[in-house]
C-alpha positions as CSV (number, residue, x, y, z in Angstrom):
1,X,51.5,58.6,84.0
2,X,54.1,56.3,85.5
3,X,56.0,57.2,88.6
4,X,59.8,57.5,88.5
5,X,61.6,54.9,90.7
6,X,63.0,56.5,93.8
7,X,66.6,55.8,92.7
8,X,66.0,58.0,89.6
9,X,64.8,61.0,91.5
10,X,67.2,64.0,91.7
11,X,67.3,63.7,95.4
12,X,66.1,61.5,98.2
13,X,63.2,62.5,100.4
14,X,64.8,63.6,103.6
15,X,68.5,64.1,103.4
16,X,69.5,65.9,100.2
17,X,72.4,64.8,98.0
18,X,73.4,68.0,96.2
19,X,76.5,67.9,94.0
20,X,78.5,70.5,92.2
21,X,78.4,74.0,93.6
22,X,75.2,73.3,95.5
23,X,77.2,70.8,97.5
24,X,79.8,73.5,98.3
25,X,77.0,75.8,99.6
26,X,75.6,72.9,101.6
27,X,79.0,72.2,103.2
28,X,79.4,75.8,104.5
29,X,75.8,76.9,104.9
30,X,74.1,74.1,106.9
31,X,74.5,75.9,110.2
32,X,76.7,75.7,113.4
33,X,76.1,71.9,113.8
34,X,76.2,70.9,110.1
35,X,78.6,73.1,108.4
36,X,82.3,72.2,107.8
37,X,85.3,74.0,106.6
38,X,86.4,73.5,103.0
39,X,89.8,72.1,102.2
40,X,92.3,74.3,100.4
41,X,91.5,72.6,97.1
42,X,87.7,72.9,97.6
43,X,88.0,76.6,98.5
44,X,90.3,77.2,95.5
45,X,87.9,75.4,93.1
46,X,84.8,77.3,94.5
47,X,86.5,80.7,94.1
48,X,87.7,79.8,90.6
49,X,84.1,79.0,89.6
50,X,82.9,82.3,91.0
51,X,85.6,84.2,89.0
52,X,84.9,82.2,85.8
53,X,81.2,83.0,86.0
54,X,80.3,79.3,86.1
55,X,78.1,80.0,89.2
56,X,74.8,81.8,89.1
57,X,74.4,85.1,91.0
58,X,72.1,83.4,93.4
59,X,74.6,80.7,94.2
60,X,77.5,83.2,94.4
61,X,75.5,85.3,96.9
62,X,74.5,82.2,99.0
63,X,78.1,81.0,99.1
64,X,79.5,84.4,100.1
65,X,76.9,85.0,102.8
66,X,77.3,81.4,104.2
67,X,81.1,81.9,104.4
68,X,80.6,85.2,106.2
69,X,78.3,83.6,108.8
70,X,80.6,80.5,109.2
71,X,83.8,82.4,109.2
72,X,86.7,81.3,107.0
73,X,89.6,79.2,108.1
74,X,93.2,79.9,107.1
75,X,93.1,77.0,104.7
76,X,89.9,78.3,103.1
77,X,91.4,81.8,102.9
78,X,94.6,80.4,101.3
79,X,92.5,78.4,98.8
80,X,90.4,81.4,97.8
81,X,93.6,83.5,97.4
82,X,95.2,80.9,95.3
83,X,92.2,81.0,92.9
84,X,92.6,84.8,92.6
85,X,96.4,84.3,92.0
86,X,95.7,81.6,89.4
87,X,93.2,83.8,87.6
88,X,95.4,86.9,87.6
89,X,97.1,88.0,84.3
90,X,100.7,86.9,84.8
91,X,103.0,89.9,84.6
92,X,106.3,90.1,86.6
93,X,109.8,91.5,86.3
94,X,112.0,89.3,84.2
95,X,114.5,88.6,85.6
96,X,113.5,89.5,89.2
97,X,115.9,92.0,90.8
98,X,118.5,90.0,92.8
99,X,118.1,90.5,96.5
100,X,115.2,92.9,96.1
101,X,111.9,91.1,96.8
102,X,108.7,92.8,96.0
103,X,106.3,93.7,98.9
104,X,102.6,93.7,98.1
105,X,100.6,96.1,100.2
106,X,96.9,96.3,100.6
107,X,94.4,97.6,103.1
108,X,90.6,97.4,103.0
109,X,89.6,97.6,99.3
110,X,86.5,99.7,100.3
111,X,88.9,102.5,101.1
112,X,89.1,105.4,103.6
113,X,86.2,107.6,104.7
114,X,87.4,109.5,107.8
115,X,91.0,110.3,107.0
116,X,93.4,110.8,104.1
117,X,94.5,107.8,102.1
118,X,98.2,107.6,102.6
119,X,99.1,104.0,101.4
120,X,100.6,105.3,98.2
121,X,102.6,107.9,100.1
122,X,104.1,105.2,102.3
123,X,104.9,103.1,99.3
124,X,106.7,106.0,97.6
125,X,108.9,106.7,100.7
126,X,109.7,103.0,101.1
127,X,110.7,102.6,97.5
128,X,112.8,105.7,97.7
129,X,114.7,104.1,100.6
130,X,115.4,100.8,98.8
131,X,112.3,98.6,98.8
132,X,110.2,97.5,95.9
133,X,106.5,98.0,96.7
134,X,103.3,97.1,94.9
135,X,100.1,98.8,96.2
136,X,96.9,97.1,95.0
137,X,93.2,98.0,95.2
138,X,90.1,97.9,93.0
139,X,87.5,100.5,92.0
140,X,85.1,102.0,94.6
141,X,83.7,99.1,96.6
142,X,81.2,98.7,99.3
143,X,80.3,98.7,102.1
144,X,82.3,102.0,102.6
145,X,83.0,103.0,99.0
146,X,85.8,105.2,100.3
147,X,88.9,106.7,98.8
148,X,91.4,104.1,97.4
149,X,95.1,104.4,96.5
150,X,93.9,104.3,92.9
151,X,91.9,107.4,93.4
152,X,94.9,109.1,94.8
153,X,97.0,108.1,91.9
154,X,94.5,109.6,89.5
155,X,94.5,112.8,91.5
156,X,98.3,112.9,91.1
157,X,97.9,112.6,87.4
158,X,98.3,108.8,87.0
159,X,96.1,106.4,85.1
160,X,92.6,105.6,86.3
161,X,92.8,101.8,85.8
162,X,96.4,100.8,84.9
163,X,96.7,97.6,82.9
164,X,99.1,95.0,84.2
165,X,101.8,96.1,81.7
166,X,101.4,99.7,82.9
167,X,101.8,98.6,86.5
168,X,104.9,96.6,85.6
169,X,106.4,99.7,83.9
170,X,105.7,101.8,87.0
171,X,107.6,99.2,89.1
172,X,110.6,99.1,86.7
173,X,111.1,102.8,86.5
174,X,110.3,103.8,90.1
175,X,110.3,100.6,92.3
176,X,106.7,101.4,93.3
177,X,103.6,100.4,91.4
178,X,99.8,100.4,91.7
179,X,97.8,97.4,90.5
180,X,94.1,97.6,89.9
181,X,92.5,94.2,90.7
182,X,89.8,94.7,88.1
183,X,92.4,95.0,85.4
184,X,94.6,92.3,86.7
185,X,92.1,89.6,87.6
186,X,89.5,88.6,85.0
187,X,86.1,88.2,86.6
188,X,86.9,90.4,89.6
189,X,84.7,93.3,88.5
190,X,81.6,91.1,88.0
191,X,82.1,89.4,91.3
192,X,82.7,92.8,93.0
193,X,79.2,93.9,91.7
194,X,77.6,90.8,93.4
195,X,79.5,91.6,96.6
196,X,78.3,95.2,96.5
197,X,74.7,94.0,96.3
198,X,75.2,91.7,99.3
199,X,76.7,94.6,101.3
200,X,78.7,92.4,103.7
201,X,82.4,91.9,104.0
202,X,83.4,88.3,103.5
203,X,86.2,85.9,102.6
204,X,86.9,87.6,99.3
205,X,87.4,91.0,101.0
206,X,90.4,89.4,102.8
207,X,91.7,87.1,100.1
208,X,92.1,89.8,97.5
209,X,94.5,91.5,99.9
210,X,96.8,88.5,99.7
211,X,97.4,88.3,96.0
212,X,101.0,88.2,94.9
213,X,100.8,90.9,92.2
214,X,103.9,91.4,90.0
215,X,105.6,88.4,91.6
216,X,105.5,89.7,95.2
217,X,106.8,87.3,97.9
218,X,106.4,89.6,100.9
219,X,103.2,91.2,102.2
220,X,101.9,94.0,104.4
221,X,98.2,93.5,104.9
222,X,95.7,95.7,106.7
223,X,92.8,94.3,108.8
224,X,90.2,95.7,111.2
225,X,89.4,92.9,113.7
226,X,92.2,91.3,115.8
227,X,90.8,87.8,115.1
228,X,91.9,88.1,111.5
229,X,95.6,88.6,112.2
230,X,96.4,85.0,112.8
231,X,94.2,83.9,109.8
232,X,96.0,86.3,107.5
233,X,99.5,85.3,108.6
234,X,98.6,81.6,108.6
235,X,97.1,81.8,105.1
236,X,100.2,83.6,103.7
237,X,102.4,81.0,105.4
238,X,100.5,78.2,103.6
239,X,101.0,80.1,100.3
240,X,104.8,80.3,100.9
241,X,105.3,84.0,101.7
242,X,108.8,84.9,102.6
243,X,107.7,87.5,105.2
244,X,104.2,88.8,106.1
245,X,103.1,91.6,108.3
246,X,99.5,92.0,109.4
247,X,98.6,95.6,110.3
248,X,95.7,96.7,112.4
249,X,95.7,100.0,110.6
250,X,93.6,103.1,110.1
251,X,90.1,102.1,109.0
252,X,91.3,98.6,108.4
253,X,94.0,99.9,106.0
254,X,97.7,99.0,105.7
255,X,98.8,102.4,107.2
256,X,99.8,102.4,110.9
257,X,98.2,104.6,113.5
258,X,101.3,106.6,114.6
259,X,99.8,107.2,118.0
260,X,99.1,103.6,118.7
261,X,100.7,101.4,116.0
262,X,99.7,97.7,115.9
263,X,101.4,95.1,113.6
264,X,102.6,91.6,113.8
265,X,104.5,89.0,111.9
266,X,104.9,85.2,112.3
267,X,106.9,85.8,115.5
268,X,104.3,87.9,117.2
269,X,103.5,91.6,117.7
270,X,106.2,94.0,116.5
271,X,107.8,96.5,118.8
272,X,106.9,99.9,117.2
273,X,107.4,103.2,119.1
274,X,104.3,105.2,119.7
275,X,103.8,108.9,119.1
276,X,101.2,109.8,121.8
277,X,98.5,112.1,120.6
278,X,99.2,111.5,116.9
279,X,95.8,110.8,115.3
280,X,95.4,111.1,111.6
281,X,92.3,113.1,110.8
282,X,91.0,115.0,107.8
283,X,89.0,114.9,104.6
284,X,89.3,111.7,102.6
285,X,89.0,113.6,99.3
286,X,91.6,112.1,96.8
287,X,93.0,115.5,95.9
288,X,93.8,116.3,99.5
289,X,95.6,112.9,99.8
290,X,97.4,113.6,96.5
291,X,98.6,117.0,97.8
292,X,99.7,115.5,101.1
293,X,101.6,112.8,99.2
294,X,103.5,115.4,97.3
295,X,104.2,117.4,100.4
296,X,105.3,114.4,102.4
297,X,107.7,113.3,99.7
298,X,109.2,116.8,99.4
299,X,109.5,117.2,103.1
300,X,107.1,120.2,103.2
301,X,104.7,118.3,105.5
302,X,105.9,117.7,109.1
303,X,102.7,116.9,111.0
304,X,100.8,113.7,111.7
305,X,100.3,112.8,108.0
306,X,104.1,112.8,107.5
307,X,104.6,110.8,110.8
308,X,102.1,108.3,109.6
309,X,103.5,107.8,106.1
310,X,107.1,107.6,107.4
311,X,106.3,105.0,110.1
312,X,104.3,103.0,107.6
313,X,107.1,103.2,105.1
314,X,109.4,101.8,107.8
315,X,107.1,98.8,108.2
316,X,107.4,98.2,104.4
317,X,111.1,98.4,104.6
318,X,111.1,95.9,107.4
319,X,108.9,93.5,105.4
320,X,111.3,93.9,102.5
321,X,114.2,92.9,104.7
322,X,116.0,96.2,104.3
323,X,116.2,96.8,108.1
324,X,115.7,95.0,111.4
325,X,112.7,97.0,112.6
326,X,110.0,99.4,111.6
327,X,111.7,102.1,113.6
328,X,115.0,101.6,111.7
329,X,113.0,101.6,108.5
330,X,111.3,104.9,109.4
331,X,114.8,106.5,109.8
332,X,115.7,105.2,106.3
333,X,112.5,106.7,104.9
334,X,113.1,110.1,106.6
335,X,116.6,110.2,105.0
336,X,115.1,109.5,101.6
337,X,112.8,112.5,102.1
338,X,115.7,114.7,103.2
339,X,118.0,114.0,100.3
340,X,115.3,114.3,97.6
341,X,115.0,110.6,96.7
342,X,111.3,110.5,97.7
343,X,110.4,113.3,95.3
344,X,112.4,111.7,92.5
345,X,110.6,108.4,93.1
346,X,107.2,110.0,93.0
347,X,108.1,111.8,89.8
348,X,109.3,108.5,88.3
349,X,106.1,106.8,89.3
350,X,104.1,109.4,87.5
351,X,106.3,109.6,84.4
352,X,104.5,108.6,81.2
């Protein structure tokens, strides 16, 4: 048997020369001294390969864990988001409503466990007061596997997994819509299953919240850790967002804590009035959240859930450019409840 010349071996003894996706894993997974950040294009191409199923499950898992350990840069986050945007089924209003930009809102895709899910309620109030709002989520996802806005929509009588055309129809008849990432982005479901097996949050858990569904140009994005605020805002700036607000919300969601609201845009922290002692608690059951959504819209709920939804609606109105502050937006949302527009908006959202 003849030996291969060293130049023909798949790698050199000593330092490896991996190409393709193995090279990407090596770049981000070599450790504190050897790893490097990916460029925007490298991150986009890597995420596109994951979505397309061109990468083995083992490689996908290795990449996601390595990125979690390394921590993603704003450029990497923007690149991964761009891959999700590129892969999404393109559906948007034609023509766009003049002077009425769409605000895309998302909290943690793994949902709420310790309090009612009120993201959809806040979107309905904001839409009733003049904004155009898209709420997006996926199916039940780890690590929490909590209640999502989609679960609340089902409990209200809406579709379980709206197709993009259904989401667009919701927006056009009510100015509020729910987008299901699994229906909108081919490959998202399969990748979500791998992420569920890993059990750790990572770059994709953040990037999926930055997708411009239905042509959104403005964003309200929830996060848990304060270190993510600047990365989220910087990534959205790289992607050309018109206005972005990062919310350190309830359970990492996009709903403000009324008792201690925390949100920021490119100019820094927003000045939002606190309501001392207002802490949202309660069962996360989707039917309870659905009942609260109806009661908030009709004005029959006056407690902390209503305060939470109204203040969060105000933030969406601020992001949409309909007012100068979240507080002014909350006043607009309250007026929409009082005069019946919020109930009419909810009914329009649920109309078949």
